[in-house]
N, C-alpha and C positions, 0 to 999 in steps of 0.2 A: 503493500500500499504506500502512495506517496503522501506527502504532506498537504498535496493540493485536495486529494481525497480526504483529509482529516478536516480541512478547511469545508469541506462540501458537508461533512456530518454537522460541523457547527452550524452551516447556515441553514440547513433542513430541519436542525433540531434533532438530530439522530445519532447523537453521541454514543459511542459502545461504551460498556461498563470498563472495560481495561484496555490500556494501552501500552507499548514498549516503544519509546522512541530511541533509536540508536543513529551513530553516523558522526562524520566529522564536522559538519555544521551546527556547531554550538548556537549560533544565533539564530538560526530557524527553529531549533528545538525549544530555545525560551521563548522566542514569538509564539509559537503555536499554544504554550502553555497559557501566554499572556492573553491570547484570543480565546481561549477557553474559560480562562478565570472571568475575563471582562463580560462574556455573553452569559454565564450562569451565576456569577458572585455579586452579592450588590456589596458596594464597598464599604457600605456601614456596618456590615457583618462579616467582613473578611477574615476575621481572628476566628469565628465559629465554623465557617464552611471551607475555608481553604487552609490544608495542612500541608507543611513541606516538611520531608524528612531525610535525613542523612543516612542512607541504605549502608554506610561503611559501620555507623553506629547502631542501627535499628534492628532489632528483632521481629521475628514474624510475628508475635504477640502483638507487638508494638504497633503494627501495620493493620492487623485485625481490628484492634481497638479504635483506630483513627477512622476506619471505615464504618464501625457499627454505629457510631451518632448519626442521628439523621439532620439533614440540612435545616438550619433555621431562617426562617424568613427569605429562603432561596430555594430555587428550583432543584438544584444540585449540590452535594456535598464533592468538593474537589480534593482528591488526596495524591499528592505528588512524592514520590520515592525516587531520590536521586541517588545514583551509582549502587544500585541494589548487589551485593557482592554476591548473591547466589545465580545472577545471571552472567557472571564473568569467570567466577572462581567455583568450580564444581565442590569444592571443599570447605565452601564458606558456611554451608548449613546443613545440617543432618538431614538424611532423607525423610526422618518424621517431620521435623518442621516444613521440609518442601512439600510433603503430603498433606500437612495440614493447610498449607496456604493454597494448593490446588482445589483443595475439597471446597476452601473456603469462596475462592472466587466462582465457583460454578453455583453459588448460593449467593453472590453479591446483590445488595441492595439496588433496585431501579434507579434509586436518587443518589447513589453513589456513582463516580468515577475514579478510576484507579490508574495513575500514570507512572511507569516505572520510566526513569530517565537514564540511560547509559552512555556517559561522555567516554570510556575507554572505546576505542576502535575495535576491540575485540569482544564477541558475545557468543555463549555457547549455544548453539542452534540445537543441538543435540538433547539439551536438557528437557526432561517431562514438562517443565513448568514453561519453558518457553514454548513448546508446541501446545500446551493447553490454553496459554494467553492469546495466541494465533487463531485457535478454533472458537473461542468466545469472544474475544475483541480483536484487535488489530496490531500488526507490527509495522512501524513505519521507520524507513531509513531516511535520514536527513544526510542527504550527500551533497558536495559541491555543486554550488548552481551554476548552469552554464548556457551557452547561447544568448538566445534573445531574451530569455526570462532574467539572466544577468545583466544585460544592455539595459533592460526596463527597469530593474531593481537601482541601478546606479543612476539612471535619469531621473528616477522619481527621488532617490536620496539627494541627489543636488537640486532640485526642484523644492524640497522640504527646507532647504537652506537658501532659498530665494536666487538659485542661480540656473543658468541653461548651460548646455555642453552638448557639440553635434555628436551624431553617430560616430563619425571618424574619430573625434577625441575620446568618445566613450571607448571603442575598442583601443585604440592609443593607450588610455588609461589602464583597461584590462591586462593589455599586455605587459606594459611596465610595471603592474603591481605584484606580479610574481602568484596572483592568486590561482592561475589556472596549471601553473608549473606543475607536473605529475609529483614532484617530490615537495612540494609547498604544504606548509602545514597552517598557512593563512585562513583566516575567516572572513566572513561578511562584517563582523566586528572590526577587523583590522581595515577592510575597504573603507568602511564607515569613517573610521577616524581618519584616514588619508583625506577622504572627502571634506572632511570638517575643517581641516588643516589647509587643503587648498581656499576653501570658502573664506576663510579667515585672512588667508595672504591676499586675496585679490581685493578684499576690503568692499567697496561699494559698487564695485564693476560687476555686471551681472554675468556678460560671457566668460566662459573658461576657455583658455586656448592652450596649446601644447607647451608652450612656454612656462606657464604656470604649474602644469603637470610636472614638467623636467625639475621645476625649482624646488618641488615638495617631496616629489617621489625618490626614494632610495632605489638605485638601481639594481635589479636582481641580476641573479648570475646569468640568467638565460639571455636576458636584455643585452648585457655586456659582451656574450659571447658572439650574437649576432653583429655588435659592433666591431668587435674584433674582427672578425671574419670578412666583413664590410673592408676594413682598413687593409686587410691582406689582398682581396681581391682588386682594390684599387692601388694597391703597392705602395701603400702608406706605412712603411716601415715604423716610423717614429711614434705614428698614434698608436698603432698595434700594440707596440712594446710598452707604451704609456697605459693603455688598457688594462693589460695584462698586468703590470706591475701595481696597477690600483687594485685591481681584485685581490692581489696578494696582500697589499697592505690592508684590505677589508675583511682579511683574516678567511679568505676561501681556500679551502684546501686544494693544494696545487694538483694533485691526481684526480680529482673531481673537475677543474678546469681542463685538464688535459683529455677527460672523458667527454666533456660537453664540445671539446674542438672537435674531435675525431666525431662524434656523434652529428655536428653541424654538417661537417664534409660529406659524411654519409646521407643525410637528408637531402642536400644539394644535388648528389648524383642520382639519388632515386627521383625526384621531383625532375630533375633534366631529362633522365630517360623516359618517365611517365607522359612527360609534355610532348615528347617526340612521338610517342605511340599514340597522341590525341587525345588523353584523358583531359578533361574540365578541371579547373581550379578545385570544386567541392569533391570531386572524384579523387584527384592527387591528395587532398587532406585527408580523406578516409584512408587511403593507402598508407600514407605516412603517418596517421594517427595525430593530426594537429587541427586546430580550429583553421576553418577557411581563411582567414584574414593572415594567419601564420603560414598557411602554405602559399599565399599569394607573395609574402615577404620573401620566402624561401626561393620561390621560383624566380623572383626579381635578381635574387643575391646570386643565384646559379649562373646567371647568365655574364657574370664576371669571369667564369671558368670555362675552362674548355673540359671534356670529357676525359681527356688525357692526364690534364692538370689534376682533376678531383681524384681520379684512380691513382695517381702518383702520391698525391696526399694521404689517400687512405693507407696506402702501402708504407710511407713514410711513418705514419701514426704506429702501424703495427710494429715496425722495426723500434721505434723509440719506446714503446711499451715493454718490449722484451729485454731492452736494453737498461731499461730504469730497474726493472724486476730481477734482473742478474746484478743489479748494483755496478753497471759499468758506467753510469753516467748521472749526475745529479739532474732530478726530476725539473727543477726550475730552470736549470740550464738548458736541458734537453728542449723545454718548451720554447726557449727564446731561440734557440738553434732553428727549430721548425719556422718559427714566425719569420724570421730573418730569412732563410731559405726558401720559402714559399712566396714571400712579399717581393722577392726579386724581380 
């Protein structure tokens, strides 16, 4: 079940008795709970009808006791258990306690909504309690927002701060924020914080431009790699080495920088070959597993290199990797030699 389906449950007043909410996007999980609370709990009686329990410290009996009390002057009693260990660690509760909770949830009051929030990325889906909740309630994964949905959220957040931003600059902001990077641990909270900083930075001006984004956002590793490879393609050795040294000063691991450079050369070669075969940008994006605007940028960058040059680059990366692992050369020096040699 997606979080949109949960919102539909709220709108149609068909809230289920039990939910498990898990996934990377903490912002959406908190927002979903807030939407439920705003719909079903009168603020004047919030202390009576909304209970938030720390799952790491809470026993099964405490959860049951919190659910047993009927709502007062509200249509629902909302009980939130955050980080319940029995959904993460199989040894967190005894089988007897787990069985007690499973049996209780089967007979949960219609006026109670029990929500388990799991902030850990791992959840034990094999457990009986997980399967039981899925059968009588719903399991919702709050994953990272993507595509048009992310674009709309960013535009709306800028609008809340009385600012306007173009679609092109939204894409530029997303790409430079690092939110969509596969290794990123950023959430919408981080994006919201960056948006607020940009809005404060431009003051009374309404329109957000690229210079504003560049002035505020900390450059991500992936963005720096794009710029580094751009400089190599343009045979700008000085700027390429400067960007590399900036990454080192920012404490980016040398081995990770090297991996990203090799990965970029591989993407360039793949995109170039796919374009030659007649693939469109959206299809190339699917093949190389990137968003459309990133695929478009990769294609543009690939035109700075010939097939032969990219193949030589990948071969050189393999040689350097082997020499680094064998201890034949310092990794930082090896990358500098690669940059200088390739940008000639």
